[in-house]
RODO-2510 file (C-alpha; in nm, 4 decimals, decimal comma):
residues 99
     n   res          X          Y          Z
     1     m     0,7070     0,3100    -1,7474
     2     v     0,4839     0,4325    -2,0293
     3     p     0,1860     0,6339    -1,9033
     4     e    -0,1428     0,4491    -1,9508
     5     e    -0,3075     0,7423    -2,1326
     6     k    -0,0413     0,7301    -2,4073
     7     l    -0,1139     0,3630    -2,4702
     8     k    -0,4927     0,4017    -2,4906
     9     s    -0,5490     0,7382    -2,6582
    10     e    -0,7946     0,7349    -2,9499
    11     q    -0,6019     0,9683    -3,1803
    12     q    -0,2457     0,8373    -3,2014
    13     s     0,0271     0,9917    -3,4112
    14     e     0,2802     0,7739    -3,5896
    15     h     0,5261     0,8352    -3,3024
    16     q     0,2690     0,7270    -3,0407
    17     q     0,1825     0,4144    -3,2414
    18     d     0,5525     0,3227    -3,2508
    19     l     0,5657     0,3627    -2,8727
    20     v     0,2583     0,1394    -2,8300
    21     n     0,4107    -0,1272    -3,0573
    22     l     0,7442    -0,1153    -2,8698
    23     h     0,5648    -0,1439    -2,5342
    24     e     0,3596    -0,4441    -2,6492
    25     g     0,6697    -0,6141    -2,7938
    26     l     0,8601    -0,5731    -2,4661
    27     r     0,5660    -0,7114    -2,2649
    28     m     0,5454    -1,0152    -2,4954
    29     t     0,9222    -1,0725    -2,4652
    30     e     0,9018    -1,0528    -2,0846
    31     r     0,6081    -1,2955    -2,0762
    32     i     0,7872    -1,5514    -2,2973
    33     l     1,1118    -1,5178    -2,0971
    34     l     0,9317    -1,5727    -1,7650
    35     q     0,7410    -1,8729    -1,9054
    36     t     1,0682    -2,0274    -2,0220
    37     l     1,2364    -1,9667    -1,6872
    38     e     0,9368    -2,1161    -1,5009
    39     k     0,9778    -2,4387    -1,7004
    40     h     1,3228    -2,4683    -1,5413
    41     g     1,2083    -2,3918    -1,1860
    42     l     1,2713    -2,0160    -1,1651
    43     e     0,9764    -1,8093    -1,0458
    44     r     0,9294    -1,4400    -0,9747
    45     f     0,7298    -1,3475    -0,6630
    46     d     0,5595    -1,0297    -0,5440
    47     p     0,4885    -1,0314    -0,1663
    48     d     0,2560    -0,7288    -0,1670
    49     g    -0,0007    -0,7675     0,1139
    50     q     0,1735    -1,0629     0,2783
    51     v     0,3244    -1,0781     0,6270
    52     f     0,6924    -0,9779     0,6250
    53     n     0,9209    -1,2823     0,6080
    54     p     1,2936    -1,2002     0,6562
    55     n     1,3880    -1,5230     0,4761
    56     e     1,2192    -1,4035     0,1541
    57     h     1,1975    -1,0250     0,1886
    58     e     1,4452    -0,7435     0,2387
    59     a     1,2861    -0,4496     0,4221
    60     t     1,4228    -0,1280     0,2751
    61     f     1,2068     0,0928     0,4983
    62     m     0,9309     0,0789     0,7603
    63     t     0,6532     0,3306     0,8136
    64     p     0,3468     0,3618     1,0375
    65     m     0,0121     0,3069     0,8640
    66     h    -0,2862     0,2913     1,0978
    67     d    -0,5201     0,1372     0,8385
    68     k    -0,2901    -0,1646     0,7807
    69     e    -0,1772    -0,4503     1,0027
    70     h     0,1642    -0,4385     1,1744
    71     n     0,4495    -0,6199     0,9950
    72     t     0,2678    -0,6360     0,6596
    73     v     0,4297    -0,5663     0,3227
    74     f     0,2540    -0,2675     0,1636
    75     l     0,4964    -0,1807    -0,1186
    76     t     0,7169    -0,3969    -0,3383
    77     q     1,0098    -0,1998    -0,4765
    78     q     1,1736    -0,4982    -0,6479
    79     k     1,0218    -0,8424    -0,7002
    80     g     1,2126    -1,1461    -0,5781
    81     f     1,3112    -1,4698    -0,7477
    82     k     1,3085    -1,8324    -0,6319
    83     l     1,4713    -2,1345    -0,7937
    84     n     1,2985    -2,4604    -0,7088
    85     g     1,1537    -2,3043    -0,3925
    86     r     1,4831    -2,1513    -0,2699
    87     v     1,5278    -1,7748    -0,2647
    88     l     1,7783    -1,6460    -0,5200
    89     r     1,7000    -1,2786    -0,4713
    90     p     1,4804    -1,1507    -0,1883
    91     a     1,2081    -0,9017    -0,2734
    92     k     1,2836    -0,5444    -0,1634
    93     v     0,9791    -0,4200     0,0256
    94     g     0,8320    -0,1482     0,2437
    95     v     0,6816    -0,2772     0,5698
    96     v     0,4165    -0,1403     0,8073
    97     k     0,5439    -0,0617     1,1583
    98     n     0,2601     0,0296     1,3956
    99     k     0,4152    -0,0602     1,7317
***
């Protein structure tokens, strides 16, 4: 949740450089953890833009959006996980309701 401008500013103090290093270290740790889990069949999925599927998604709210198609996921609040193709945790999503 670090603002992008703090990570890319030209003049960084020692405190800002520590924040940038911590952020990069956490991203690398996440990437290695997810790669290791994928080797064992666990995958994280983000359904943003897909048609709502109640078997894989948990709709936390619905809202009308005239520029998007009915029953489409437009916001992912929490990504889901699958183990060997079976849903372990459904993704928590916001869905378009135009009807």
